[in-house]
C-alpha positions in Angstrom: -0.9 -23.3 -58.3 1.4 -22.0 -55.6 4.3 -19.7 -56.5 6.7 -22.6 -56.6 4.5 -25.0 -58.9 3.1 -27.0 -56.0 -0.7 -27.5 -55.9 -2.9 -25.4 -53.7 -3.5 -26.6 -50.1 -6.9 -28.5 -49.8 -8.9 -27.8 -46.6 -12.5 -28.8 -45.8 -13.2 -29.1 -49.7 -11.7 -25.9 -51.0 -8.1 -25.1 -52.0 -5.8 -22.3 -50.7 -2.5 -21.2 -51.5 -2.7 -18.0 -49.4 -1.8 -18.3 -45.8 -4.3 -15.5 -44.6 -7.2 -16.9 -46.5 -6.4 -20.4 -45.2 -6.1 -19.3 -41.5 -9.3 -17.5 -41.7 -11.3 -20.9 -43.0 -9.2 -23.0 -40.2 -10.2 -20.3 -37.5 -14.0 -20.6 -38.5 -13.6 -24.3 -38.5 -11.7 -24.7 -35.1 -11.3 -28.4 -34.8 -10.5 -29.3 -38.4 -8.2 -26.4 -38.2 -6.2 -27.7 -35.2 -6.2 -31.1 -36.7 -4.4 -29.4 -40.1 -2.2 -27.7 -38.0 -1.0 -30.4 -35.7 -0.9 -33.0 -37.8 1.9 -31.1 -39.9 0.0 -30.8 -42.9 0.1 -26.9 -43.1 4.0 -27.0 -42.1 4.6 -29.3 -44.6 2.7 -27.4 -47.3 4.5 -24.1 -46.8 8.2 -25.7 -46.2 9.2 -24.9 -49.8 7.1 -21.6 -50.1 7.7 -19.7 -46.7 10.2 -20.6 -44.1 8.6 -18.1 -41.6 5.3 -19.7 -41.9 6.9 -23.2 -41.7 8.8 -22.5 -38.5 5.8 -21.3 -36.8 3.8 -24.3 -37.7 6.7 -26.5 -36.5 7.0 -24.5 -33.3 3.1 -25.0 -32.7 3.3 -28.5 -33.6 6.1 -29.2 -30.9 4.2 -27.1 -28.2 1.0 -29.3 -28.8 2.9 -32.6 -28.8 4.4 -31.5 -25.5 1.2 -30.2 -23.9 -1.9 -31.4 -25.9 -4.3 -30.5 -23.2 -3.5 -26.7 -24.3 -4.4 -27.4 -28.1 -6.7 -24.5 -28.2 -4.6 -21.8 -26.8 -1.6 -23.0 -28.9 -3.6 -22.9 -32.1 -4.9 -19.3 -31.0 -1.2 -18.4 -30.5 -0.6 -19.7 -34.0 -3.4 -17.5 -35.6 -2.3 -14.5 -34.2 0.9 -14.8 -35.3 -0.3 -15.2 -39.0 0.7 -11.8 -40.5 -2.2 -10.0 -42.4 -4.8 -12.0 -40.5 -6.9 -8.9 -39.5 -9.7 -10.8 -37.4 -9.5 -12.8 -34.1 -10.7 -16.2 -33.9 -11.6 -18.3 -31.0 -13.4 -21.8 -31.0 -15.0 -21.1 -34.2 -16.2 -17.4 -33.4 -15.0 -14.5 -35.5 -14.4 -11.3 -33.1 -13.6 -9.4 -36.2 -10.9 -7.0 -36.4 -9.7 -4.3 -34.3 -12.5 -1.9 -34.9 -15.2 -4.6 -34.3 -13.4 -5.6 -31.0 -13.3 -1.9 -30.0 -16.9 -1.6 -30.3 -17.4 -4.8 -28.3 -15.4 -3.4 -25.4 -17.5 -0.2 -25.7 -20.6 -2.3 -25.2 -19.4 -3.8 -22.1 -18.8 -7.2 -20.8 -18.9 -10.1 -23.2 -18.7 -13.5 -21.2 -16.7 -15.0 -23.9 -14.3 -12.3 -25.2 -13.2 -10.8 -21.6 -11.6 -13.7 -20.4 -9.8 -14.3 -23.6 -8.6 -10.6 -23.6 -7.4 -11.2 -20.2 -5.5 -14.5 -21.2 -4.0 -12.8 -24.5 -2.7 -9.8 -22.4 -1.3 -11.9 -19.7 0.5 -13.9 -22.6 1.5 -10.5 -24.0 -0.3 -11.8 -27.3 -3.1 -9.1 -27.9 -0.3 -6.7 -29.1 0.8 -9.3 -31.7 -2.9 -9.6 -32.9 -3.1 -5.9 -33.0 0.1 -5.4 -34.9 -0.6 -8.2 -37.5 -4.3 -6.9 -38.0 -2.4 -3.7 -39.4 -2.7 -1.0 -36.7 -0.3 1.7 -36.5 3.0 1.3 -34.3 1.8 3.9 -31.9 -1.4 1.9 -31.0 0.6 -1.4 -30.9 3.3 0.2 -28.4 0.5 1.6 -26.5 -1.6 -1.9 -26.2 2.0 -3.4 -25.4 2.5 -0.9 -22.5 -0.8 -2.3 -21.1 0.5 -5.6 -21.3 3.5 -5.0 -19.4 1.6 -3.1 -16.6 -0.7 -6.2 -16.6 2.1 -8.7 -16.0 4.6 -6.6 -13.7 5.3 -8.2 -10.4 4.7 -6.6 -7.2 2.3 -3.9 -8.8 -1.2 -2.6 -7.6 -2.2 -2.3 -11.3 -5.9 -3.0 -11.3 -6.3 -5.8 -13.7 -10.1 -5.6 -13.8 -9.8 -2.2 -15.6 -8.0 -3.9 -18.4 -11.0 -4.1 -20.6 -11.9 -0.6 -20.4 -8.2 0.7 -20.8 -8.0 -1.2 -24.0 -11.1 0.4 -25.3 -9.8 3.9 -24.7 -6.5 2.9 -26.5 -7.9 1.1 -29.4 -10.4 3.9 -29.8 -7.7 6.4 -29.6 -9.7 8.9 -27.6 -8.0 11.9 -27.5 -10.3 14.0 -25.4 -11.2 13.7 -21.7 -14.6 14.6 -20.5 -14.4 16.1 -16.8 -17.3 18.0 -14.9 -19.1 18.6 -17.9 -16.3 20.2 -19.8 -14.0 18.5 -22.6 -10.5 18.6 -22.6 -8.1 18.0 -25.6 -4.6 19.2 -24.0 -3.3 17.9 -20.8 -1.8 21.6 -20.3 -5.7 23.0 -20.4 -6.5 20.1 -17.8 -3.7 21.0 -15.7 -4.7 24.9 -15.7 -8.1 23.8 -14.6 -6.7 21.9 -11.6 -4.5 25.0 -10.7 -7.5 27.2 -10.6 -9.3 24.7 -8.3 -6.3 24.8 -6.1 -6.2 28.7 -6.2 -9.8 28.5 -4.5 -9.2 25.9 -2.1 -7.0 23.1 -1.2 -10.0 20.9 -0.4 -11.7 21.6 -3.8 -8.6 20.4 -5.4 -8.2 17.3 -3.7 -12.1 16.5 -4.3 -11.3 16.7 -8.0 -8.2 14.7 -8.1 -10.0 11.9 -6.0 -12.4 11.8 -8.8 -9.6 10.9 -11.1 -8.8 7.7 -9.2 -10.6 4.6 -9.0 -8.8 3.7 -5.8 -5.3 4.7 -3.9 -3.3 3.3 -6.8 -5.3 3.3 -10.1 -6.6 6.1 -12.2 -9.9 6.0 -13.8 -9.7 4.1 -17.3 -11.1 7.3 -19.1 -8.3 9.3 -17.6 -5.3 7.2 -18.0 -6.6 6.2 -21.5 -6.4 9.8 -22.4 -3.0 10.3 -21.1 -1.7 7.2 -22.9 -3.3 8.2 -26.1 -1.6 11.7 -25.7 1.8 9.8 -25.6 2.3 10.1 -21.6 3.9 6.8 -21.1 7.0 7.9 -19.8 5.3 10.1 -17.2 2.8 7.4 -16.5 5.7 4.9 -16.0 7.5 7.0 -13.5 4.2 7.3 -11.6 3.8 3.6 -11.5 7.2 2.9 -10.3 6.8 5.5 -7.6 3.2 5.1 -6.2 2.1 1.8 -7.8 4.3 -0.7 -6.1 4.1 -2.9 -3.3 2.2 -6.2 -2.6 -0.5 -6.7 -5.4 -4.1 -7.1 -4.5 -5.6 -10.4 -4.2 -7.5 -10.3 -7.5 -9.2 -13.1 -9.0 -8.6 -13.2 -12.6 -11.2 -14.7 -14.8 -10.2 -18.2 -15.8 -9.7 -18.9 -19.4 -12.8 -21.2 -19.5 -15.5 -20.3 -21.8 -19.1 -21.4 -20.6 -22.3 -21.4 -22.3 -23.9 -19.9 -19.3 -24.8 -16.2 -19.3 -22.4 -14.2 -17.0 -23.4 -12.3 -14.2 -22.4 -8.9 -15.7 -24.3 -10.0 -18.9 -27.3 -10.8 -17.0 -27.3 -7.5 -15.5 -26.9 -5.5 -18.4 -30.3 -7.2 -19.9 -32.2 -6.6 -16.7 -34.9 -4.2 -17.1 -36.1 -1.4 -14.8 -39.1 -3.5 -14.3 -37.1 -6.4 -13.2 -35.0 -4.1 -11.1 -37.6 -2.9 -9.1 -39.6 -6.0 -8.6 -39.5 -7.5 -5.2 -37.2 -5.1 -4.1 -38.9 -4.1 -0.8 -37.1 -5.1 2.1 -33.8 -5.0 0.4 -32.0 -1.9 2.4 -33.4 -3.8 5.7 -31.6 -6.8 4.6 -28.4 -4.9 3.9 -28.5 -2.8 7.0 -28.6 -6.2 9.1 -25.8 -7.6 7.0 -23.8 -4.6 7.7 -24.7 -4.7 11.6 -24.2 -8.5 12.0 -20.9 -8.7 9.9 -19.0 -5.1 10.4 -15.7 -6.7 9.7 -16.9 -7.8 6.1 -16.0 -4.1 5.0 -12.3 -4.9 5.4 -12.7 -8.3 3.7 -13.5 -7.9 0.1 -14.2 -11.8 -0.4 -16.4 -12.2 2.8 -18.4 -9.1 1.7 -19.0 -10.4 -1.9 -20.0 -13.7 -0.4 -22.6 -12.3 2.0 -24.0 -10.4 -0.8 -24.4 -13.4 -2.9 -25.9 -15.4 -0.1 -28.2 -13.0 0.8 -29.6 -11.7 -2.5 -29.2 -14.7 -4.7 -31.9 -13.4 -7.5 -30.7 -9.7 -7.4 -27.4 -10.1 -9.6 -27.5 -6.4 -10.8 -28.1 -5.1 -7.5 -25.1 -7.0 -6.3 -23.1 -5.8 -9.1 -23.8 -2.3 -8.3 -23.1 -2.5 -4.5 -19.8 -4.3 -5.1 -18.8 -1.6 -7.8 -19.1 1.0 -5.3 -17.6 -1.1 -2.6 -14.5 -1.5 -4.8 -14.4 2.4 -5.2 -13.9 2.6 -1.5 -17.4 4.1 -0.7 -17.3 2.9 2.9 -14.0 4.8 3.6 -15.5 8.1 2.0 -18.8 7.9 4.0 -16.7 7.2 6.9 -14.7 10.4 6.4 -17.6 12.6 5.4 -19.1 15.1 7.5 -22.5 15.0 5.9 -24.0 12.9 3.0 -25.7 14.8 0.3 -26.2 14.6 -3.3 -22.7 16.3 -4.0 -21.2 13.5 -2.1 -23.1 10.8 -4.2 -22.3 12.7 -7.7 -18.8 11.6 -8.0 -19.5 8.0 -7.6 -22.5 8.1 -9.9 -20.4 9.9 -12.6 -17.7 7.3 -12.1 -20.1 4.4 -12.5 -21.4 5.9 -15.6 -18.3 6.9 -17.2 -16.0 3.8 -16.3 -18.4 1.0 -15.9 -21.3 2.3 -18.3 -23.9 1.8 -15.7 -27.3 3.5 -16.3 -27.5 6.8 -14.3 -31.0 5.6 -12.1 -29.0 2.4 -11.3 -25.9 4.4 -10.3 -28.1 6.7 -8.1 -29.9 3.7 -6.4 -26.6 2.2 -5.5 -25.1 5.3 -4.2 -28.2 6.4 -2.1 -28.4 2.7 -0.7 -24.9 3.1 0.6 -25.8 6.5 2.2 -28.9 5.5 3.9 -28.0 1.8 5.0 -24.3 2.4 6.0 -23.8 6.3 6.6 -27.4 6.9 8.2 -28.2 3.8 9.8 -24.9 2.2 10.9 -22.6 5.2 11.3 -25.4 7.7 12.4 -24.0 10.3 9.9 -26.3 13.4 8.9 -27.7 12.3 5.6 -29.7 14.2 3.3 -30.1 11.4 0.7 -33.0 9.2 0.4 -33.0 5.9 -1.3 -33.5 6.6 -5.2 -36.6 4.9 -6.7 -35.9 3.3 -10.2 -39.2 3.9 -12.1 
């Protein structure tokens, strides 16, 4: 019996008097769990036992009756607010707790979880889950900081980096690997940059450029390290000064979960043999595209659409070329006096570190850009040949 003498709550043939155990069962049996919550049965049961639980149930019921089409996300919000519920549930799938989600983020793109993460961050709900799951307050504050960056208006914050940033924050990474060396304190890294500056200004600029994904966003590895070192105030001041302006036209992943495998997931599963199969003529077609549509380099959506039309059966190759495009490799090639292995190295490292791309795939993509755009289109001096994935 419950603490006040009432009988335990019955759900799907089992009895519960503990809200966490009940929420776990409801999360795994999603549709029946929704019905139990929105029918008022759960709220009525906890009315005399726990007023805070009762209030959350009442709020969810009222929200559902106002917007019944949003039943799934309303149920999700209710689950996330159950104190002590350590795992994240969606549509009957148990994503596990913070440690399991951290490993999921480390592995890369998940067609079901990444859109869910975007939604939770946008609603500033992910920090609620992290807090209720038992994480320490510093980690909760860091997650909430990223949520505020994500929703801030008129910001150039790259929302597509959110999964990688969350990985570094949740994993509490306290080291930063750069140019083959590991740094534990920001003062040591600052000393390294000063040494570069003492040698030459161009050397310093080349190193600093490697810390940025684009003009406004630091690489997730570097920014995540600074966040974990407690540099939120410094990062906020930097954002306020340099990350302002009209936001980029980014297409957020819709909060829709399909059974179809997403492009990134397909790309990760593609083997080296699949990658190299029928690749003959790829560079010729890419050169022709750049020749026929030079304005596409200034039109991201058009550039992506052209690639998809031209190479419909090459999702991995498209993903790799687009990744470098978003790193602004075209501008870097335009400004380079010569293209060589040193030039491609920074892009290869960034693809490996920030996107988990295999080295041979990163080498191929960087070399294709140098040959097709740098050498053939811009007539740049080029010492790079197209890398062959074995």
